[in-house]
Phi, psi and omega in degrees: 000314180296317180297322179294317179296319179296316180296318180298319180291317183299322182267005176281170179300315181295318181295316179293323178297313179296318179299319180296319179296322179295318179295315179297317178299318179299318183291338184251006181275110182288341181273000174256129184248130175264115182229180178296338180271003181109209181266127181232157176268128182293146177291343184267017184300327183266355180247342182271124181285333182266091180288335182231149177209167178302139178294089192272343178262162180301317181296314180297319182292323176296321179294317178299315181299318178298317179295322181292318177297318179296323178300312180295316182297327184303329183275355173273350177285135180277147172275157181302326180206158177281134178243133178281133178303135180291167186299327180296316179295320180295319178297317178299316180299314183294311185280342173295320178296314179301311182288334178303315179283316187296316188271358190304296186262356186255001174225160182280326183231011183299316181297316179297316182298314180296317181295323178295313179299314181297321180294315181297315180296320181295316178296319178299320179297316180294324184282318191250346188242319187278112184296305178232131180265099181256139182226143174279182187298316178296319181293320178298319179294320178299313180294316181299314180296321178297316178295316181293321181297313180298315180296322180295319180293323175297317179297317179298317179295321178293319181297320182263003181054050180283162177288149184295334180298338183290340184263359183302310181296326183286343177296340179299330179296329179282321185287338183291341181292305178296327179296317179300312184294320180295309182291332178298330185265006179248132178280124182242143175277123182305323183300330179297317180290318179301314180295321180299316180295313183291318178296320178298319178299319179294314181296321179301317179293317179297317179291326177297319177298317178298311182297327182284313187268326183264312181276352176057043172277114184300316170239112190298127173235350176058233179266004179273180181269339181215156176294333179296318179296316179298318180294318180298310182292325176296319179297318178299317178297320177302310183292324177293319178294326175298315179299319179290327176295311180296324178292321179293319177298315181300323184259011178056038177263175180294133181254002187298310184294310179295326178294318176296322177298320178298312184297311185286325176296324178294321174302317181298317180297314181298316182288339175286335180068017183271133179269326184306315181301335182295339179297337182287334186300306181297323180296314184291315181291328175296318177300314181299316182291323183291324183248024183293344175296334177271317184287323181061035172286153178283115187303322183297327177285324176300311181291325179295315179297316180298315180297320179296317180296312182296322179295317181292320178296321181293327184275358182249175182295341183293333178294326178296320179294326178295312181292324177298317179295319179297314180294326179295319178293316181299327184279351185267140168270106186296343177270355181212066182293147179240156181289140179226042189294338179275343185286147177281340179286143184255007185290309185297316175302323179293321178299321178294316180295320178297321177295320176297322178295318179297322177298318178297319181297317181293330181271332182225067188287335188264315185244358177070186182262351181109156185292331183239025180249008185296310183296319179299321179291323175300314180300316179298320179294323178295316179295328180272005178066024176281328174223155178285163177295141178279330173230142178276060181225108184304332182277346181208063184292337182271355182071008180076010182292127180244015175209168192270005182055021172203118187301322185288315176294319182297312182293320178297315182293322186275322186241355180086183187294329183290320177298318179295316182298315181296320179295316179295323178296324178296314178298320179295323178295317175301313181302316180298318179296318180292320182296324178300326183292341182293341181270002182258187183294172196304312183292323176292319180300316184292328175291327173297319178297314179300320179294316180295319177300321179295316179297312181298317181299313181290330172303317179287316181303322186286355173290334181232003185219139178262096183298318185290348180269354183235123186302314183294323180293310182293322180296313183291320181296306185294318183288326176296312178300319182291320178298311180297319181296320181292321179296318179299314180299320179296316183288322177297319178298318179295318181295319183286340180268359180291000000 
């Protein structure tokens, strides 16, 4: 009887899942030694700070691959019966989304805490509640690309013997799968998400005012690591609130909350002093104008909002930074870049870094230079006179830059052409899923609009910002796209079952 119970558990979804985690842990445990005598515990277990590392040997990588395949296979096992998520799990799912937006920029660890809770609940739902995990063609492609991207980054890290800390951000690609499936199966009221976005936009602006005037942050970065991150997320909130404002006007609903969200999010962008986020404005408004026959937004309000935003940006200090950057580019000979380490402008250093990234791509087009070798390669290029020094400091000529200040160049340089293609395919899959939603009823349609705006915005942000190099950026981008995608799938299912 005991043997039967043990066998049943081992081959169950939970048993296989636990076994896969043990195998993966074994493959990455640096304090475990594989020798001719078998598996041994290293004598340095109490002195070595790095208990885990990338599976850098062939045996370890094969072990990791076996564990990873088993992990994926475990979720293809059916449960004896379908279980409905209890009310506690549903409440966590609903309010996790609300708090995900609300706590993002106004707390130091709110976003991480919510994402951890949501991830744990989602994995528990997949293991113990969902009898069969069925996916349509778009969903299968989304899941497959997410799985391949994480595995590819692990492979790249193993090939280049990168530090294990480099894969932390890339693990988010794996976690979005259970989150998507969990939220897809929960019925959400659209107004809750709309309010969360607009309230978050208001709070972001209020906190930006506090950080600027009280905390004396010259360029507001709040609880993030850079003003660029604060500016990017504020810009996304601005554009989402604009879409919700136009949607409210179209449906004769209250415009007070989205209008307030627009105003305060705009304050946040201005006080961040970031120019990169502004690139999203023309792309998003062009999208709205091109497909307005589907959206049916009132054009006069679209143009009025655009004119108001551009006028306010022009009248503030951020316009000076735009013109300074433009003049800085015009004054540069791109074939003979010079160091500008004393300048407050960041354009010329970025041009140098972009040139260094292009050099890495031309020399390592297929497998890249590795996730944690970017700065070392920059230093080598400076020493070889391929690019000028970013700082006139012999001890730190590269300025310590460990990414390319452009997501596409950075990913291409670090992981090669395959890493870049898979990432772009994932974004395209999200876009395709969101675009499909535009043909459905109004609430489903607006989530498609919000999703497309998010994809387009991050496409623009990544021209000057490396999202995958910053935990808050990658976490917010992937989870936002996944939340919108899961809500759309849930609503499409409800509409088709009517």
